[in-house]
Backbone of each chain as nested JSON, in Angstrom:
{
  "chains": [
    {"id": "A", "residues": [
      {"number": 1, "name": "MET", "atoms": {"N": [0.828, -1.207, 0.0], "CA": [0.0, 0.0, 0.0], "C": [0.864, 1.261, 0.0]}},
      {"number": 2, "name": "ARG", "atoms": {"N": [0.468, 2.15, -0.826], "CA": [1.176, 3.421, -0.865], "C": [0.186, 4.557, -0.938]}},
      {"number": 3, "name": "SER", "atoms": {"N": [0.678, 5.702, -0.575], "CA": [-0.183, 6.868, -0.567], "C": [0.08, 7.712, -1.817]}},
      {"number": 4, "name": "TYR", "atoms": {"N": [-0.986, 8.001, -2.515], "CA": [-0.852, 8.765, -3.756], "C": [-1.753, 9.993, -3.737]}},
      {"number": 5, "name": "GLU", "atoms": {"N": [-1.424, 10.876, -4.631], "CA": [-2.301, 12.027, -4.835], "C": [-2.458, 12.213, -6.33]}},
      {"number": 6, "name": "ILE", "atoms": {"N": [-3.689, 12.377, -6.745], "CA": [-3.9, 12.616, -8.175], "C": [-4.669, 13.918, -8.354]}},
      {"number": 7, "name": "MET", "atoms": {"N": [-4.182, 14.694, -9.3], "CA": [-4.893, 15.921, -9.639], "C": [-5.399, 15.766, -11.059]}},
      {"number": 8, "name": "LEU", "atoms": {"N": [-6.691, 16.024, -11.229], "CA": [-7.293, 15.895, -12.548], "C": [-7.724, 17.262, -13.053]}},
      {"number": 9, "name": "ALA", "atoms": {"N": [-7.377, 17.544, -14.279], "CA": [-7.905, 18.732, -14.944], "C": [-8.97, 18.235, -15.913]}},
      {"number": 10, "name": "ILE", "atoms": {"N": [-10.208, 18.62, -15.653], "CA": [-11.352, 18.05, -16.375], "C": [-11.994, 19.103, -17.28]}},
      {"number": 11, "name": "ASN", "atoms": {"N": [-12.51, 18.614, -18.38], "CA": [-13.257, 19.441, -19.331], "C": [-14.253, 20.352, -18.604]}},
      {"number": 12, "name": "PRO", "atoms": {"N": [-14.133, 21.682, -18.772], "CA": [-14.99, 22.603, -18.006], "C": [-16.444, 22.602, -18.453]}},
      {"number": 13, "name": "GLN", "atoms": {"N": [-16.728, 22.043, -19.625], "CA": [-18.109, 22.059, -20.112], "C": [-18.974, 20.947, -19.508]}},
      {"number": 14, "name": "LEU", "atoms": {"N": [-18.369, 20.118, -18.712], "CA": [-19.119, 19.001, -18.133], "C": [-20.177, 19.491, -17.145]}},
      {"number": 15, "name": "GLU", "atoms": {"N": [-21.32, 18.797, -17.169], "CA": [-22.37, 19.073, -16.186], "C": [-21.937, 18.461, -14.858]}},
      {"number": 16, "name": "ASP", "atoms": {"N": [-22.58, 18.937, -13.78], "CA": [-22.254, 18.403, -12.448], "C": [-22.443, 16.894, -12.386]}},
      {"number": 17, "name": "LYS", "atoms": {"N": [-23.525, 16.439, -13.065], "CA": [-23.823, 15.009, -13.021], "C": [-22.728, 14.186, -13.69]}},
      {"number": 18, "name": "GLU", "atoms": {"N": [-22.307, 14.675, -14.843], "CA": [-21.251, 13.974, -15.58], "C": [-19.947, 13.971, -14.8]}},
      {"number": 19, "name": "LEU", "atoms": {"N": [-19.689, 15.103, -14.146], "CA": [-18.473, 15.216, -13.345], "C": [-18.479, 14.178, -12.227]}},
      {"number": 20, "name": "ASP", "atoms": {"N": [-19.647, 14.074, -11.578], "CA": [-19.761, 13.096, -10.493], "C": [-19.571, 11.667, -10.988]}},
      {"number": 21, "name": "SER", "atoms": {"N": [-20.148, 11.39, -12.164], "CA": [-20.031, 10.028, -12.691], "C": [-18.586, 9.704, -13.046]}},
      {"number": 22, "name": "LEU", "atoms": {"N": [-17.882, 10.728, -13.54], "CA": [-16.461, 10.555, -13.862], "C": [-15.647, 10.28, -12.601]}},
      {"number": 23, "name": "LEU", "atoms": {"N": [-15.947, 11.063, -11.558], "CA": [-15.213, 10.885, -10.299], "C": [-15.537, 9.546, -9.657]}},
      {"number": 24, "name": "ASP", "atoms": {"N": [-16.81, 9.147, -9.777], "CA": [-17.201, 7.84, -9.236], "C": [-16.455, 6.711, -9.931]}},
      {"number": 25, "name": "LYS", "atoms": {"N": [-16.237, 6.9, -11.233], "CA": [-15.524, 5.898, -12.008], "C": [-14.093, 5.727, -11.48]}},
      {"number": 26, "name": "VAL", "atoms": {"N": [-13.456, 6.872, -11.24], "CA": [-12.086, 6.83, -10.725], "C": [-12.067, 6.228, -9.325]}},
      {"number": 27, "name": "LYS", "atoms": {"N": [-13.036, 6.661, -8.51], "CA": [-13.092, 6.164, -7.133], "C": [-13.335, 4.662, -7.095]}},
      {"number": 28, "name": "LYS", "atoms": {"N": [-14.182, 4.218, -8.01], "CA": [-14.521, 2.804, -8.025], "C": [-13.279, 1.963, -8.323]}},
      {"number": 29, "name": "LEU", "atoms": {"N": [-12.466, 2.471, -9.256], "CA": [-11.216, 1.776, -9.576], "C": [-10.357, 1.585, -8.338]}},
      {"number": 30, "name": "ILE", "atoms": {"N": [-10.318, 2.629, -7.523], "CA": [-9.481, 2.589, -6.325], "C": [-10.086, 1.673, -5.265]}},
      {"number": 31, "name": "THR", "atoms": {"N": [-11.386, 1.846, -5.021], "CA": [-12.012, 1.054, -3.956], "C": [-12.106, -0.418, -4.347]}},
      {"number": 32, "name": "ASP", "atoms": {"N": [-12.268, -0.688, -5.633], "CA": [-12.33, -2.085, -6.076], "C": [-11.017, -2.817, -5.826]}},
      {"number": 33, "name": "ALA", "atoms": {"N": [-9.923, -2.053, -5.812], "CA": [-8.62, -2.665, -5.563], "C": [-8.266, -2.597, -4.075]}},
      {"number": 34, "name": "LYS", "atoms": {"N": [-9.284, -2.511, -3.256], "CA": [-9.136, -2.451, -1.794], "C": [-8.371, -1.222, -1.323]}},
      {"number": 35, "name": "GLY", "atoms": {"N": [-8.418, -0.206, -2.14], "CA": [-7.794, 1.042, -1.73], "C": [-8.79, 1.908, -0.987]}},
      {"number": 36, "name": "GLU", "atoms": {"N": [-8.32, 2.963, -0.393], "CA": [-9.25, 3.866, 0.273], "C": [-8.911, 5.307, -0.079]}},
      {"number": 37, "name": "ILE", "atoms": {"N": [-9.976, 6.085, -0.215], "CA": [-9.791, 7.492, -0.532], "C": [-9.764, 8.268, 0.777]}},
      {"number": 38, "name": "THR", "atoms": {"N": [-8.687, 8.992, 0.982], "CA": [-8.542, 9.685, 2.26], "C": [-9.013, 11.122, 2.186]}},
      {"number": 39, "name": "LYS", "atoms": {"N": [-8.907, 11.69, 1.001], "CA": [-9.295, 13.093, 0.893], "C": [-9.742, 13.389, -0.52]}},
      {"number": 40, "name": "LYS", "atoms": {"N": [-10.763, 14.24, -0.612], "CA": [-11.236, 14.657, -1.921], "C": [-11.426, 16.154, -1.873]}},
      {"number": 41, "name": "ASN", "atoms": {"N": [-10.898, 16.813, -2.857], "CA": [-10.952, 18.261, -2.844], "C": [-11.285, 18.776, -4.235]}},
      {"number": 42, "name": "LYS", "atoms": {"N": [-12.464, 19.39, -4.338], "CA": [-12.844, 19.978, -5.624], "C": [-12.445, 21.441, -5.632]}},
      {"number": 43, "name": "TRP", "atoms": {"N": [-11.605, 21.791, -6.566], "CA": [-11.191, 23.196, -6.661], "C": [-12.172, 24.006, -7.491]}},
      {"number": 44, "name": "GLY", "atoms": {"N": [-12.903, 23.336, -8.33], "CA": [-13.805, 24.033, -9.231], "C": [-13.073, 24.553, -10.454]}},
      {"number": 45, "name": "LYS", "atoms": {"N": [-13.742, 25.422, -11.19], "CA": [-13.162, 25.923, -12.429], "C": [-12.003, 26.864, -12.155]}},
      {"number": 46, "name": "ARG", "atoms": {"N": [-10.982, 26.723, -12.954], "CA": [-9.788, 27.55, -12.812], "C": [-9.226, 27.796, -14.191]}},
      {"number": 47, "name": "LYS", "atoms": {"N": [-8.681, 28.964, -14.386], "CA": [-8.041, 29.264, -15.672], "C": [-6.753, 28.478, -15.797]}},
      {"number": 48, "name": "LEU", "atoms": {"N": [-6.516, 27.945, -16.979], "CA": [-5.252, 27.259, -17.23], "C": [-4.172, 28.295, -17.534]}},
      {"number": 49, "name": "ALA", "atoms": {"N": [-2.954, 27.97, -17.154], "CA": [-1.849, 28.896, -17.407], "C": [-1.53, 28.975, -18.897]}},
      {"number": 50, "name": "TYR", "atoms": {"N": [-1.872, 27.921, -19.609], "CA": [-1.689, 27.901, -21.059], "C": [-2.751, 26.971, -21.633]}},
      {"number": 51, "name": "GLU", "atoms": {"N": [-3.008, 27.091, -22.905], "CA": [-4.068, 26.279, -23.505], "C": [-3.666, 24.816, -23.592]}},
      {"number": 52, "name": "ILE", "atoms": {"N": [-4.57, 23.954, -23.17], "CA": [-4.352, 22.516, -23.299], "C": [-5.539, 21.974, -24.084]}},
      {"number": 53, "name": "LYS", "atoms": {"N": [-5.272, 21.328, -25.165], "CA": [-6.318, 20.786, -26.043], "C": [-7.399, 21.839, -26.354]}},
      {"number": 54, "name": "ASP", "atoms": {"N": [-6.976, 23.046, -26.626], "CA": [-7.859, 24.168, -26.956], "C": [-8.741, 24.633, -25.805]}},
      {"number": 55, "name": "PHE", "atoms": {"N": [-8.515, 24.15, -24.61], "CA": [-9.272, 24.636, -23.46], "C": [-8.486, 25.739, -22.765]}},
      {"number": 56, "name": "THR", "atoms": {"N": [-9.23, 26.754, -22.297], "CA": [-8.547, 27.821, -21.553], "C": [-8.793, 27.702, -20.051]}},
      {"number": 57, "name": "GLU", "atoms": {"N": [-9.779, 26.892, -19.685], "CA": [-9.991, 26.646, -18.263], "C": [-10.324, 25.174, -18.046]}},
      {"number": 58, "name": "ALA", "atoms": {"N": [-10.281, 24.765, -16.784], "CA": [-10.538, 23.369, -16.463], "C": [-11.091, 23.267, -15.057]}},
      {"number": 59, "name": "ILE", "atoms": {"N": [-11.793, 22.159, -14.788], "CA": [-12.255, 21.891, -13.434], "C": [-11.17, 21.055, -12.755]}},
      {"number": 60, "name": "TYR", "atoms": {"N": [-10.686, 21.536, -11.635], "CA": [-9.621, 20.822, -10.941], "C": [-10.18, 20.014, -9.769]}},
      {"number": 61, "name": "VAL", "atoms": {"N": [-9.737, 18.777, -9.679], "CA": [-10.131, 17.91, -8.565], "C": [-8.869, 17.218, -8.043]}},
      {"number": 62, "name": "VAL", "atoms": {"N": [-8.727, 17.207, -6.731], "CA": [-7.582, 16.529, -6.116], "C": [-8.095, 15.37, -5.275]}},
      {"number": 63, "name": "LEU", "atoms": {"N": [-7.527, 14.197, -5.492], "CA": [-7.894, 13.014, -4.716], "C": [-6.652, 12.466, -4.021]}},
      {"number": 64, "name": "ASN", "atoms": {"N": [-6.775, 12.218, -2.734], "CA": [-5.709, 11.527, -2.016], "C": [-6.195, 10.133, -1.709]}},
      {"number": 65, "name": "PHE", "atoms": {"N": [-5.354, 9.141, -1.952], "CA": [-5.794, 7.779, -1.697], "C": [-4.633, 6.857, -1.378]}},
      {"number": 66, "name": "ASN", "atoms": {"N": [-4.955, 5.78, -0.675], "CA": [-3.987, 4.735, -0.397], "C": [-4.392, 3.53, -1.22]}},
      {"number": 67, "name": "VAL", "atoms": {"N": [-3.456, 2.993, -1.959], "CA": [-3.78, 1.858, -2.803], "C": [-2.517, 1.038, -3.046]}},
      {"number": 68, "name": "ASP", "atoms": {"N": [-2.726, -0.208, -3.378], "CA": [-1.597, -1.07, -3.701], "C": [-0.945, -0.572, -4.988]}},
      {"number": 69, "name": "GLU", "atoms": {"N": [0.402, -0.584, -5.034], "CA": [1.088, 0.007, -6.189], "C": [0.838, -0.739, -7.501]}},
      {"number": 70, "name": "LYS", "atoms": {"N": [0.392, -1.99, -7.401], "CA": [0.161, -2.78, -8.616], "C": [-0.986, -2.229, -9.456]}},
      {"number": 71, "name": "ILE", "atoms": {"N": [-1.909, -1.538, -8.803], "CA": [-3.093, -1.079, -9.509], "C": [-2.846, 0.251, -10.253]}},
      {"number": 72, "name": "ILE", "atoms": {"N": [-1.739, 0.894, -9.942], "CA": [-1.47, 2.224, -10.484], "C": [-1.374, 2.235, -12.016]}},
      {"number": 73, "name": "ALA", "atoms": {"N": [-0.738, 1.219, -12.578], "CA": [-0.604, 1.164, -14.037], "C": [-1.97, 1.14, -14.708]}},
      {"number": 74, "name": "GLU", "atoms": {"N": [-2.866, 0.333, -14.144], "CA": [-4.217, 0.229, -14.692], "C": [-4.982, 1.545, -14.53]}},
      {"number": 75, "name": "LEU", "atoms": {"N": [-4.821, 2.134, -13.362], "CA": [-5.484, 3.414, -13.092], "C": [-5.029, 4.476, -14.086]}},
      {"number": 76, "name": "GLU", "atoms": {"N": [-3.736, 4.527, -14.329], "CA": [-3.199, 5.514, -15.275], "C": [-3.699, 5.256, -16.69]}},
      {"number": 77, "name": "ARG", "atoms": {"N": [-3.789, 3.987, -17.05], "CA": [-4.251, 3.639, -18.384], "C": [-5.679, 4.133, -18.603]}},
      {"number": 78, "name": "VAL", "atoms": {"N": [-6.53, 3.892, -17.606], "CA": [-7.933, 4.304, -17.724], "C": [-8.044, 5.825, -17.817]}},
      {"number": 79, "name": "ILE", "atoms": {"N": [-7.259, 6.519, -16.995], "CA": [-7.352, 7.981, -16.994], "C": [-6.822, 8.569, -18.293]}},
      {"number": 80, "name": "LYS", "atoms": {"N": [-5.772, 7.972, -18.841], "CA": [-5.238, 8.439, -20.116], "C": [-6.268, 8.295, -21.231]}},
      {"number": 81, "name": "LEU", "atoms": {"N": [-7.038, 7.223, -21.161], "CA": [-8.03, 6.976, -22.208], "C": [-9.277, 7.831, -22.032]}},
      {"number": 82, "name": "GLU", "atoms": {"N": [-9.463, 8.311, -20.826], "CA": [-10.668, 9.089, -20.518], "C": [-10.575, 10.472, -21.17]}},
      {"number": 83, "name": "GLU", "atoms": {"N": [-11.474, 10.722, -22.124], "CA": [-11.366, 11.972, -22.872], "C": [-11.81, 13.205, -22.098]}},
      {"number": 84, "name": "ARG", "atoms": {"N": [-12.614, 12.978, -21.057], "CA": [-13.091, 14.128, -20.284], "C": [-11.989, 14.72, -19.403]}},
      {"number": 85, "name": "VAL", "atoms": {"N": [-10.954, 13.924, -19.17], "CA": [-9.818, 14.424, -18.389], "C": [-8.818, 15.058, -19.349]}},
      {"number": 86, "name": "ILE", "atoms": {"N": [-8.619, 16.362, -19.186], "CA": [-7.712, 17.069, -20.077], "C": [-6.27, 16.712, -19.744]}},
      {"number": 87, "name": "ARG", "atoms": {"N": [-5.986, 16.708, -18.455], "CA": [-4.641, 16.356, -18.018], "C": [-4.699, 15.858, -16.582]}},
      {"number": 88, "name": "TYR", "atoms": {"N": [-3.77, 14.971, -16.243], "CA": [-3.739, 14.49, -14.863], "C": [-2.312, 14.51, -14.347]}},
      {"number": 89, "name": "LEU", "atoms": {"N": [-2.201, 14.533, -13.043], "CA": [-0.879, 14.509, -12.416], "C": [-0.95, 13.575, -11.22]}},
      {"number": 90, "name": "LEU", "atoms": {"N": [-0.224, 12.495, -11.304], "CA": [-0.22, 11.5, -10.228], "C": [1.094, 11.614, -9.473]}},
      {"number": 91, "name": "THR", "atoms": {"N": [1.004, 11.828, -8.187], "CA": [2.236, 11.939, -7.402], "C": [2.195, 10.988, -6.225]}},
      {"number": 92, "name": "LEU", "atoms": {"N": [3.359, 10.479, -5.9], "CA": [3.507, 9.585, -4.763], "C": [3.751, 10.447, -3.537]}},
      {"number": 93, "name": "GLN", "atoms": {"N": [2.942, 10.225, -2.514], "CA": [3.101, 11.005, -1.294], "C": [4.036, 10.262, -0.353]}},
      {"number": 94, "name": "GLU", "atoms": {"N": [5.115, 10.906, -0.017], "CA": [5.989, 10.294, 0.97], "C": [5.458, 10.635, 2.35]}},
      {"number": 95, "name": "LYS", "atoms": {"N": [5.808, 9.802, 3.281], "CA": [5.399, 10.122, 4.642], "C": [6.264, 11.275, 5.133]}},
      {"number": 96, "name": "LEU", "atoms": {"N": [5.62, 12.384, 5.312], "CA": [6.362, 13.599, 5.639], "C": [6.192, 13.937, 7.111]}},
      {"number": 97, "name": "LYS", "atoms": {"N": [7.302, 14.279, 7.702], "CA": [7.21, 14.709, 9.096], "C": [6.594, 16.1, 9.155]}},
      {"number": 98, "name": "ILE", "atoms": {"N": [7.02, 16.891, 8.194], "CA": [6.472, 18.235, 8.127], "C": [5.279, 18.193, 7.193]}},
      {"number": 99, "name": "GLN", "atoms": {"N": [4.136, 18.507, 7.705], "CA": [2.933, 18.468, 6.884], "C": [2.839, 19.702, 6.003]}},
      {"number": 100, "name": "ASN", "atoms": {"N": [2.416, 19.468, 4.79], "CA": [2.232, 20.593, 3.881], "C": [1.015, 21.411, 4.283]}},
      {"number": 101, "name": "LYS", "atoms": {"N": [1.12, 22.663, 3.966], "CA": [-0.034, 23.519, 4.159], "C": [-1.116, 23.091, 3.196]}},
      {"number": 102, "name": "ASP", "atoms": {"N": [-2.328, 23.044, 3.658], "CA": [-3.421, 22.702, 2.739], "C": [-3.825, 23.938, 1.965]}},
      {"number": 103, "name": "SER", "atoms": {"N": [-3.951, 23.753, 0.679], "CA": [-4.347, 24.908, -0.124], "C": [-5.609, 24.601, -0.881]}}
    ]},
    {"id": "B", "residues": [
      {"number": 1, "name": "MET", "atoms": {"N": [12.031, 47.061, -15.853], "CA": [13.196, 46.73, -15.043], "C": [12.82, 45.85, -13.856]}},
      {"number": 2, "name": "THR", "atoms": {"N": [11.666, 45.227, -13.955], "CA": [11.229, 44.406, -12.815], "C": [12.197, 43.277, -12.543]}},
      {"number": 3, "name": "ARG", "atoms": {"N": [12.755, 42.757, -13.629], "CA": [13.656, 41.634, -13.481], "C": [14.888, 42.044, -12.682]}},
      {"number": 4, "name": "PHE", "atoms": {"N": [15.396, 43.232, -13.037], "CA": [16.561, 43.754, -12.337], "C": [16.249, 43.914, -10.853]}},
      {"number": 5, "name": "ASN", "atoms": {"N": [15.063, 44.485, -10.575], "CA": [14.691, 44.73, -9.187], "C": [14.575, 43.449, -8.383]}},
      {"number": 6, "name": "SER", "atoms": {"N": [14.039, 42.419, -9.027], "CA": [13.826, 41.185, -8.283], "C": [15.162, 40.588, -7.843]}},
      {"number": 7, "name": "PHE", "atoms": {"N": [16.221, 40.883, -8.591], "CA": [17.529, 40.383, -8.202], "C": [18.125, 41.225, -7.078]}},
      {"number": 8, "name": "ARG", "atoms": {"N": [17.548, 42.406, -6.908], "CA": [18.108, 43.322, -5.942], "C": [17.418, 43.254, -4.586]}},
      {"number": 9, "name": "LYS", "atoms": {"N": [16.534, 42.275, -4.428], "CA": [15.899, 42.121, -3.123], "C": [16.98, 41.815, -2.093]}},
      {"number": 10, "name": "PRO", "atoms": {"N": [16.81, 42.317, -0.873], "CA": [17.799, 41.959, 0.139], "C": [17.864, 40.444, 0.301]}},
      {"number": 11, "name": "ILE", "atoms": {"N": [19.044, 39.917, 0.342], "CA": [19.205, 38.467, 0.404], "C": [18.754, 37.948, 1.758]}},
      {"number": 12, "name": "ARG", "atoms": {"N": [17.846, 36.996, 1.706], "CA": [17.396, 36.371, 2.952], "C": [18.503, 35.468, 3.471]}},
      {"number": 13, "name": "LYS", "atoms": {"N": [18.738, 35.579, 4.739], "CA": [19.801, 34.748, 5.29], "C": [19.31, 33.318, 5.468]}},
      {"number": 14, "name": "VAL", "atoms": {"N": [18.032, 33.185, 5.82], "CA": [17.489, 31.85, 6.042], "C": [16.523, 31.506, 4.911]}},
      {"number": 15, "name": "CYS", "atoms": {"N": [16.574, 30.277, 4.517], "CA": [15.66, 29.774, 3.508], "C": [14.239, 29.808, 4.057]}},
      {"number": 16, "name": "LEU", "atoms": {"N": [13.311, 30.298, 3.245], "CA": [11.927, 30.447, 3.696], "C": [11.314, 29.113, 4.114]}},
      {"number": 17, "name": "PHE", "atoms": {"N": [11.704, 28.051, 3.421], "CA": [11.122, 26.744, 3.704], "C": [11.66, 26.175, 5.014]}},
      {"number": 18, "name": "CYS", "atoms": {"N": [12.932, 26.457, 5.292], "CA": [13.505, 26.017, 6.568], "C": [12.88, 26.805, 7.712]}},
      {"number": 19, "name": "LYS", "atoms": {"N": [12.724, 28.087, 7.486], "CA": [12.224, 28.97, 8.534], "C": [10.792, 28.597, 8.926]}},
      {"number": 20, "name": "ASP", "atoms": {"N": [9.929, 28.464, 7.915], "CA": [8.517, 28.198, 8.198], "C": [8.212, 26.711, 8.34]}},
      {"number": 21, "name": "LYS", "atoms": {"N": [9.224, 25.871, 8.156], "CA": [9.045, 24.422, 8.25], "C": [7.936, 23.932, 7.324]}},
      {"number": 22, "name": "ILE", "atoms": {"N": [7.983, 24.378, 6.102], "CA": [7.021, 23.9, 5.111], "C": [7.791, 23.29, 3.945]}},
      {"number": 23, "name": "LEU", "atoms": {"N": [7.095, 22.555, 3.128], "CA": [7.71, 22.021, 1.928], "C": [6.978, 22.59, 0.72]}},
      {"number": 24, "name": "ALA", "atoms": {"N": [7.719, 22.771, -0.348], "CA": [7.111, 23.287, -1.57], "C": [6.095, 22.271, -2.085]}},
      {"number": 25, "name": "ASP", "atoms": {"N": [4.914, 22.764, -2.407], "CA": [3.856, 21.894, -2.891], "C": [3.345, 22.461, -4.212]}},
      {"number": 26, "name": "TYR", "atoms": {"N": [3.144, 21.594, -5.178], "CA": [2.725, 22.082, -6.496], "C": [1.344, 22.713, -6.486]}},
      {"number": 27, "name": "LYS", "atoms": {"N": [0.562, 22.455, -5.428], "CA": [-0.789, 23.007, -5.36], "C": [-0.807, 24.445, -4.814]}},
      {"number": 28, "name": "ASP", "atoms": {"N": [0.245, 24.805, -4.126], "CA": [0.287, 26.121, -3.496], "C": [0.857, 27.158, -4.467]}},
      {"number": 29, "name": "ILE", "atoms": {"N": [-0.004, 27.576, -5.399], "CA": [0.45, 28.431, -6.487], "C": [0.933, 29.798, -6.008]}},
      {"number": 30, "name": "ASP", "atoms": {"N": [0.224, 30.35, -5.031], "CA": [0.602, 31.684, -4.551], "C": [2.017, 31.687, -3.993]}},
      {"number": 31, "name": "LEU", "atoms": {"N": [2.36, 30.615, -3.3], "CA": [3.718, 30.505, -2.751], "C": [4.738, 30.35, -3.877]}},
      {"number": 32, "name": "LEU", "atoms": {"N": [4.433, 29.466, -4.827], "CA": [5.384, 29.205, -5.915], "C": [5.633, 30.457, -6.748]}},
      {"number": 33, "name": "ARG", "atoms": {"N": [4.598, 31.284, -6.881], "CA": [4.731, 32.489, -7.697], "C": [5.785, 33.446, -7.15]}},
      {"number": 34, "name": "LYS", "atoms": {"N": [6.058, 33.351, -5.865], "CA": [7.083, 34.21, -5.274], "C": [8.473, 33.841, -5.781]}},
      {"number": 35, "name": "PHE", "atoms": {"N": [8.608, 32.639, -6.306], "CA": [9.934, 32.163, -6.691], "C": [10.126, 32.091, -8.196]}},
      {"number": 36, "name": "ILE", "atoms": {"N": [9.207, 32.682, -8.935], "CA": [9.379, 32.719, -10.389], "C": [9.258, 34.161, -10.885]}},
      {"number": 37, "name": "THR", "atoms": {"N": [9.86, 34.414, -12.024], "CA": [9.797, 35.76, -12.588], "C": [8.458, 35.949, -13.291]}},
      {"number": 38, "name": "GLU", "atoms": {"N": [8.233, 37.155, -13.773], "CA": [6.999, 37.411, -14.514], "C": [6.941, 36.583, -15.789]}},
      {"number": 39, "name": "GLN", "atoms": {"N": [8.101, 36.237, -16.299], "CA": [8.131, 35.404, -17.505], "C": [7.853, 33.948, -17.179]}},
      {"number": 40, "name": "GLY", "atoms": {"N": [7.796, 33.626, -15.913], "CA": [7.53, 32.249, -15.524], "C": [8.785, 31.44, -15.267]}},
      {"number": 41, "name": "LYS", "atoms": {"N": [9.933, 32.09, -15.321], "CA": [11.183, 31.37, -15.078], "C": [11.505, 31.345, -13.58]}},
      {"number": 42, "name": "MET", "atoms": {"N": [12.177, 30.308, -13.187], "CA": [12.525, 30.209, -11.771], "C": [13.639, 31.167, -11.401]}},
      {"number": 43, "name": "LEU", "atoms": {"N": [13.547, 31.715, -10.214], "CA": [14.597, 32.588, -9.714], "C": [15.757, 31.744, -9.193]}},
      {"number": 44, "name": "PRO", "atoms": {"N": [16.967, 32.226, -9.373], "CA": [18.114, 31.463, -8.871], "C": [18.211, 31.537, -7.348]}},
      {"number": 45, "name": "ARG", "atoms": {"N": [18.981, 30.665, -6.809], "CA": [19.133, 30.621, -5.353], "C": [19.677, 31.916, -4.789]}},
      {"number": 46, "name": "ARG", "atoms": {"N": [20.539, 32.563, -5.556], "CA": [21.107, 33.799, -5.021], "C": [20.046, 34.893, -4.866]}},
      {"number": 47, "name": "ALA", "atoms": {"N": [18.928, 34.743, -5.58], "CA": [17.852, 35.712, -5.449], "C": [16.833, 35.284, -4.393]}},
      {"number": 48, "name": "THR", "atoms": {"N": [16.636, 33.985, -4.239], "CA": [15.615, 33.516, -3.3], "C": [16.175, 33.307, -1.904]}},
      {"number": 49, "name": "GLY", "atoms": {"N": [17.447, 33.014, -1.801], "CA": [18.036, 32.754, -0.5], "C": [17.72, 31.375, 0.035]}},
      {"number": 50, "name": "ASN", "atoms": {"N": [17.186, 30.515, -0.812], "CA": [16.832, 29.168, -0.359], "C": [18.07, 28.295, -0.185]}},
      {"number": 51, "name": "CYS", "atoms": {"N": [17.947, 27.3, 0.665], "CA": [19.026, 26.335, 0.797], "C": [18.932, 25.369, -0.391]}},
      {"number": 52, "name": "ALA", "atoms": {"N": [19.999, 24.661, -0.636], "CA": [20.064, 23.816, -1.825], "C": [18.966, 22.77, -1.839]}},
      {"number": 53, "name": "ARG", "atoms": {"N": [18.731, 22.146, -0.686], "CA": [17.727, 21.076, -0.631], "C": [16.344, 21.604, -0.977]}},
      {"number": 54, "name": "HIS", "atoms": {"N": [15.991, 22.724, -0.371], "CA": [14.646, 23.243, -0.612], "C": [14.492, 23.873, -1.988]}},
      {"number": 55, "name": "GLN", "atoms": {"N": [15.586, 24.38, -2.526], "CA": [15.514, 24.895, -3.893], "C": [15.207, 23.749, -4.862]}},
      {"number": 56, "name": "ARG", "atoms": {"N": [15.754, 22.577, -4.582], "CA": [15.488, 21.41, -5.433], "C": [14.033, 20.985, -5.342]}},
      {"number": 57, "name": "THR", "atoms": {"N": [13.505, 20.914, -4.102], "CA": [12.102, 20.515, -3.957], "C": [11.184, 21.557, -4.597]}},
      {"number": 58, "name": "LEU", "atoms": {"N": [11.614, 22.806, -4.5], "CA": [10.843, 23.887, -5.114], "C": [10.817, 23.718, -6.634]}},
      {"number": 59, "name": "ALA", "atoms": {"N": [11.97, 23.373, -7.203], "CA": [12.049, 23.185, -8.656], "C": [11.09, 22.085, -9.104]}},
      {"number": 60, "name": "ILE", "atoms": {"N": [11.042, 21.006, -8.326], "CA": [10.132, 19.911, -8.671], "C": [8.686, 20.388, -8.589]}},
      {"number": 61, "name": "ALA", "atoms": {"N": [8.373, 21.139, -7.557], "CA": [7.0, 21.637, -7.376], "C": [6.597, 22.547, -8.535]}},
      {"number": 62, "name": "VAL", "atoms": {"N": [7.5, 23.42, -8.952], "CA": [7.195, 24.334, -10.058], "C": [6.966, 23.536, -11.341]}},
      {"number": 63, "name": "LYS", "atoms": {"N": [7.799, 22.538, -11.565], "CA": [7.667, 21.742, -12.782], "C": [6.361, 20.96, -12.792]}},
      {"number": 64, "name": "ARG", "atoms": {"N": [5.966, 20.463, -11.625], "CA": [4.69, 19.743, -11.55], "C": [3.535, 20.691, -11.809]}},
      {"number": 65, "name": "ALA", "atoms": {"N": [3.607, 21.865, -11.235], "CA": [2.537, 22.843, -11.43], "C": [2.416, 23.234, -12.899]}},
      {"number": 66, "name": "ARG", "atoms": {"N": [3.564, 23.304, -13.583], "CA": [3.541, 23.624, -15.018], "C": [2.861, 22.506, -15.797]}},
      {"number": 67, "name": "GLU", "atoms": {"N": [3.17, 21.293, -15.424], "CA": [2.639, 20.141, -16.151], "C": [1.108, 20.118, -16.139]}},
      {"number": 68, "name": "ILE", "atoms": {"N": [0.545, 20.411, -14.984], "CA": [-0.906, 20.314, -14.836], "C": [-1.603, 21.621, -15.252]}},
      {"number": 69, "name": "GLY", "atoms": {"N": [-0.83, 22.621, -15.639], "CA": [-1.437, 23.845, -16.16], "C": [-1.75, 24.896, -15.119]}},
      {"number": 70, "name": "LEU", "atoms": {"N": [-1.12, 24.794, -13.962], "CA": [-1.338, 25.806, -12.93], "C": [-0.369, 26.972, -13.069]}},
      {"number": 71, "name": "LEU", "atoms": {"N": [0.805, 26.664, -13.6], "CA": [1.799, 27.713, -13.847], "C": [2.218, 27.641, -15.309]}},
      {"number": 72, "name": "PRO", "atoms": {"N": [2.603, 28.772, -15.882], "CA": [3.008, 28.753, -17.297], "C": [4.445, 28.285, -17.476]}},
      {"number": 73, "name": "TYR", "atoms": {"N": [4.704, 27.705, -18.639], "CA": [6.097, 27.422, -19.002], "C": [6.767, 28.74, -19.422]}},
      {"number": 74, "name": "VAL", "atoms": {"N": [6.044, 29.472, -20.244], "CA": [6.479, 30.825, -20.616], "C": [5.26, 31.735, -20.547]}},
      {"number": 75, "name": "ALA", "atoms": {"N": [5.435, 32.883, -19.954], "CA": [4.336, 33.84, -19.878], "C": [4.791, 35.137, -20.502]}},
      {"number": 76, "name": "LYS", "atoms": {"N": [3.955, 35.652, -21.313], "CA": [4.317, 36.94, -21.936], "C": [3.294, 37.986, -21.56]}}
    ]}
  ]
}
């Protein structure tokens, strides 16, 4: 088990319902692999610093989760194929003595 | 001449990250913006006063923020 953090930049034109279904899909992947989601943070719409796939803004969502490292390859594959996700960033969270400020 | 001025800031004796006991995080854009120029380039250590270790973690944080579209690679 390892602790990860994923940030998703999602198509801003998505309806709330579609957004939820997309997030549920990602969550299901994690929970199905006996992982657990520790934190979920919706940033909402934000301007992109530069255009990505012709989008100027995106909906940002941050998920923190603990999951077995074997499932990560599959998770990344699914997210890469998911067209509603403009860009994602998966980072491994080390156990830090000094806690980061929450933003 | 903003670029010139930013180099002329009084040199901090202590690294901000050591002082406040925080680590650079790619999500904390407001903090990261203090360490980049208006063009989006990173400031050198001699301008930020950071210690080598924290300057490295900062560089990683800035690069991650660029990847996900929170910070620009180049800003004009």
